[in-house]
N, C-alpha and C positions, 0 to 999 in steps of 0.2 A: 461363738467361734472358739476353736481350741487355743489360739494365740491369746485371746482375751482371758480364757480360763487359766492359762499358764501365768499370765501377768498378775491376775488376782491371787493365784496360788503362791506366787513368790513375793506377795505383798508390795507390788509396785503401786504407785499412787495414780491409779487409772481414772479416778473421778476428778482429779485436778486439771487445770488448764494446761499444765506443763506436759509436753509430749513424752511418751516412752516408746521404745522400739523393742519388740520381742520377736525372737525367732525360735519356734518350737519344732525341733527336728525329731519327729516320732519314728514309728516303724514303717508306716506306709506313706505318710505325707509329711511335708515341711510346711508349716504355717508361719507366714511372715506378716507382721502387723505393726502399724504406727497407731498408737492409741492416745486419745486425749478426751477429757470431759466425759468419761464413761462410754465412749464410742470408738469404733474403729474408723480412723480417718482414711488410711490406705492399707490394702492387704493383698496378699498373693498366696495361692495354695499351689505348692509344687509336688509332683509325684516323685520327688527325689528325697529319699530318707534311708533309714537303716536297712530296710529290705532291699533297696536298690543298691546300696553298698555291697551287700552280700551277692546280689545277682552279678554285679561287675566283677567281683572276685572269681565267681564261678566261670564267667566268660573269659576272663584273663587267663586262668589256669588251663582252660580248654584250648584257647587260641595259641598261647605261648608255649605250653608244655605238653599239649595233647593229653591232659589228665582230666578226667571227669570226676567232679566231687559234688556232694549234695549240699543242701542248705545248712544242716548242722555243722558240717566241716567248714564251710565258708564263714559262718558266724564265729566259730572257734578261731579261725585264722585271723579274722578281723579284730577280735578281742586281743589276740596275742601280738599281732604285728601291725595292725592298722594305725596310721598316723597321717596327719595333714602336712607336716613339715619333717625335714630330715632329723632323725634321732640316732642314738647309738646303734651300731650294727647288731641286728638280731636275725636269727633264722630258726625255723622249726621244720620238722618232718611232716609232710602232708601225704596222706594215703588216699588213693582213689583207683579208678579204672583207667588203664591205658587205652586211649581211643584207637591206637594202631593195632595192638595185639588182642585187646578185649580182656586182658588179664589184669589182676591187681598189681599196682605199682606204688612205690613210695619215692618221694623226692624232697630235697631241701628247698624251701622257699624263704626268701629274705624279706626284711621290712621294706627294702627298695622296690621289690616286685609288687608288693601290696599297695605301697604308696602310688606307684604308677597306675595300678588298677583303679584306685580311688580318685585319680586326678580329674577324670571327666565329671563324675557326679558332684565333686566339690566345686568345680568350675561353674556348673549349672546353679549351684547354691549361691555362689558369689554373685552371679549374674542376676538371680532373682532378688536378692537383697538390694543390689544396686538399682534395679528397676523400681522397687518401692521407694527407695530414697530419692531417685530422680523425679518421681511424679508427686512427691509430697509437697505441701505448702512450704514455701521458703522460710516463713517465720518459725516453723517448727524445727527446722534444721539446727537452729541455735541450741534448742533443748537437747536434741539428739547428740550434738557435738559435745555437750556437757555430760549428759547421763550415759551416752553410749548405747550399745546393743546388749541385750540380755538374752543368753541362750538357755533354752529349756529342752527337755526330752532326752532320750537315750543317746541320740546322735551328737548331742553337745559334749559328751564325754570322749569323743574321738580325740586322742592326744594331738596337741598342736593346732587344733581347729581355731580356738580363740585367737591365737597368735597370728595365724595365717589370715583370718578375717580382718584383724586389726591392721595388718600391713596392706592388704588389698583395698580396704575401704577407708583407711586413714581415720578410724574411729576407735574409741575404747570399746573393748568387747570383754564381757565377763560371763561366767557360767552361774546360773541361779543356784541357790542352796537346794540340795536334793532335787536335781532337775528331772529325775525319773518320775516323781510323783507330783510335779507342779500342776499339771492339768487336772488330776484327780482332786488334789487339795483345793484348787480354785473352784471346781464344780461344787464341792461340798460347801465352800464359803458362800457361793451364789445361792444354793438351795436354802441355806440358813437365813439369807437376807434377800429374799426375792423382791420384797417391796422396794429395796434400794436399786 
């Protein structure tokens, strides 16, 4: 599973009895897993990830501003303005097609607009993590309370996401070192030590 590969890729002690909690927010899916003794104790796969964030931005700009933009523009807007918590005021010009006139149009979009667009997928993400935590064996919760949640994948880089998750879940949350390549690194480590 991707979450296990990510945990191995960031050198978490997956073979030990102590539980570790990993959330891998990729492009197409988010993989949530509680891992101990080399196995996945509880897991959940959500269709909420980076691509869904982009889709929500496209929907939001269409519904709120009657502006049609494509995937590359949504990705650029997410990278420029996306955040999970309130940040310093920022705005950028976004260009697309006006749905009323059919002509090209540009408008200024703020970080608050994009944060509002991302609220729904982030809420689904929080609910998914909470679901895995609530169904986990109680004795493992002591480990998670101590070690916290490790975020991997590109979605982990959304500004403010660790802080928001820490508040919502009352747990320490940290981003793995080099979260973008965690799954690939973990897969390489597994291939080199298949016998283990």
